[in-house]
N, C-alpha and C positions, 0 to 999 in steps of 0.2 A: 637499457634502451640505447641504441646507437644510430638512430636516424640523425642525419647531420647535414649542415649547410656550410659552405665554404666561406671563410672570412677573409683570409689573405695569405701571402707567402712570406716566410721568414719572420713570423711574429715574435718568436723567442728572442732574436737579435735586436728587436725594436721594443722590448718590454720596458726598458729605461724611459722611453718616451711617455709611457703610461703612468709612471710613478708620480709625477708631479700633478697630472690630472686627478688622480685619486688621492693625492696628498698623503703618500705612504712611501717608505723607502723601497728601494728596488729589490733588496733581499726578501722583504716580506711579500712583495708582489710576485716574485718568482715561486716562492713556496705556494701561494694562492693558485698560481697557474699550474703547478704540479698537482695540486689537489684536484683541479679541473680535469686534468689529464687522467688521473688514477680513478675517477668516479664517473667517466663517460659523459662529462659535461663539455670537454673539449677533445680534439682528436689531431694528432699529427700524422702526416703521411709524406714520405720522401719522394721527390720527383727531379727531373732534370733541372727545374728551375729554383729549386730549393726545398725547404719544409713547408709543405701546404698545411695550414691550420683551419679546421672547420670547429663548429660548435654544435651542441645538440639542437636540432630544428624544432623540437617540441619545447616550448617555453618552460623551463624548469626552474626559473630564477627563484621562486618562493620555495623551492624544495632544497636549496643549497644552504647547508647550515652555517659553514665558516663565513662571517660577515664580509671579510675582504674577498674571498672567491666569489661570493654573490655579487658583489659590486663590480668586480672585473667581468664576470659573465654579463651583467646588465650593460656594461660599457661596450663590450664586443657585440652584443645583440643590437644595440642601437646604431652601430656602424654598418650593419647589413641593411640594404634597402628594401625590406620586406618586413611584414608582420608574421612572427613565428606562429606555428600552429599551437593552440592553447592545449593545456592539459584538460581533456574533456571530463565533464562532470556536471553536477547542478550548479552552475555559475554563470555569470554574465559574460566572460570570454567565450564560453561554449555556445551560449545563445546567440551572441553576435556572429561567431563563426558560421554557425548553421544557417542563420539568416542569410548571410552573405552568400553562401554556396547555393542556397535556393534561389537567391535573386539572380546569380549568374546562370544557373540552369534554365531559369524562365527566359533570359536573353538567348541562350544558345538554342532552345527548342523552338522559341516563338519570335522574340523582338528581332533577332538578327536576320530575320526573313521579311521584315516590313520595309518597303521601299521608301524610306524617310531618314536622310542622314540625322536630322535634328532629333527625332524621336529615339533612335538607337544610341547617339552619343548622350542624350539626356539620361537614358536608363544606365549607362555605364557610369556616368559621372555621379549619379545618385548612389551607385554601389561603391563608390570611392576612387574611380579611375580619374587621373588628371590628364586631360586631352587639351592641347592648345588650340589657338584660333586657326581656323582653315584646315584643320586635320580631319581626316575621316577614316572609318572602318567599313569597308563595303559589306553587302549582304552576304549570308551563309558562312561568314568567318566566326569561329568559335573562340571563346576567351575563358581561361581558367585563372583564378587568382585576380579577379578584376580589381580588387582594392590595392593591389601591388603594381598597377600598370600606370606608366607615366609616359606620355607622348607629347613632344614639343609642338611647334607650329608648322602648318603647311606640310604635314606628313601624311601618308596614305598606306593603308594595309588593304590589299585587294580581296577578290573573291575567294572563298573556300580555303582560307588559311586556318591553321590551328595555332593559337597563341597561348603559351603557358607562361604565365607572369607569377606563378606561385613563390618562386625564390626572388622575385624582384626583376622587373623588366623596364629598362629606361631607354626610350627612343627619342632622338634629338629631333632637330628641325629639319624639313625639306628631304625627309626620308621616303624612299619608295620601296615597298614591299609587295612583290608581285603575287599573282594567284598561286594558290596550292603550296605555299610555303609553310614548313613546320618549324616552330619555335619551341624548344623542349627544355624545361626548366631542370630536370633532374633524370636520374637513373636509380639503379640499385646496386648495392655492394655484391658483386658476383662471388666474392670469396667468403661470404658469410651465410651460414645455413638459415639464418632468420630472415634473409631478404631485405635488409635495412635500406632505407632510402638515402640516396646522395644527391645533393643539389648545389646549385650555385647561382648567383645573380648573372643576368645577361645585360650588356650595354651595347647599343647601337647609336653611334654618334651622327652628327649632321651629315647631311648629303649622301648618305650610304643608300646603295641600290642593291636589293636582294632579289636575284631572278627567280622565275617559277621552279617550284619543286626543290628549292634548296632546303637544307635542314641545318638550323642553327642550335647547336647544342649548349648545355649548362656550362657556365663559365666563360663563354665566348664574349670577347670585346672586339667590335668592329670599328676600326678607326675612321676618322672623318673622310668622307668622299670615296671610301673603298666600294668595290663591286664584288659581290659573290654570284658567280654565274650559275646557271641553271643545272639542277641535279647535283649541287656540290654540298658535302658534309663539312661543316666548319665548327670546331670546338676549342678554339685557342684565340690568341690575340692577333688581330689582323692589323698591320700598319696602315697608316692613313693613305688614301689614294691608290692603293694596290688593287689590281684586278686579279681575283683568286678563283681558281677553278681546276677542273680535272682530278685525277687520282692523287689523293694526298693533299688536296686543296693548296696547290702550289701557285706562286706568283706567276701570272701570265702577261703582265703589263702594268701599266700606271696611268691614272687619269690626270688631267690638268689640276694644279693645285688652287687655282683661283676660281672655284665653282661659285655661280651666283644666279642659278635658276629657280623657279618655283615649280613644284609637283603640280598643284592645282587639281588635286583629287576630289575636291569638293565643289567643283565649278558646274556651270548649268548643264553641260553635256553629260555629267555623271550624276544628275539629280536622283535617278532612280536606282543607281548602283548600290 
């Protein structure tokens, strides 16, 4: 099984920092890490930024026999802002996951069309989403992974967006996401015959503006106050306050650094949105 979710870059160089946390020596910890690599519990991929490390996105903690390797996997798992997919069977994690998926499908088919901010947000919060004061998600926007969605205060996601939070999605305060935006948590391993899934958390910091029909891919981190222009694909880290657009998602300018406005997407004039 090689379904995987991104954890961090250059983890091998930082394993020494984990040894005190796990109360073991670094040599033993490196041996445990190698065990995870050899048994498809952890994965390494070379990139221009360094060695990208992922872990199995199906929660296999209880299947890992070496105690230290199991503890290391558990530590890495808890550092990823999402709930991993359970190993399906007749068990509580499977029942909980199936219930959550049914809950979000009812939202996507029925609830998201009801013209009431409060009812829609209540449904999402009961499904595990954390949504701050004054934030809103307008009608006809679909959400996957509702229990992994975190939105700050005074942020708005407009009409007809598709929001995939299955790998973990963190949206800050005063964020404006325009209509028909796609936020995609993952893809598939194009070099594998088995079509394994690959995913990564997405972070959108305060005061970001994502314009209509932009696509935010897995692993993207949008820095504070940046702008993603219409029809732009972004799958990387964007520096704060940069205006990104065009072919290759290039920098086109820069916003003021002292932003202090409110989005007010849940105001009186958007009551029925």
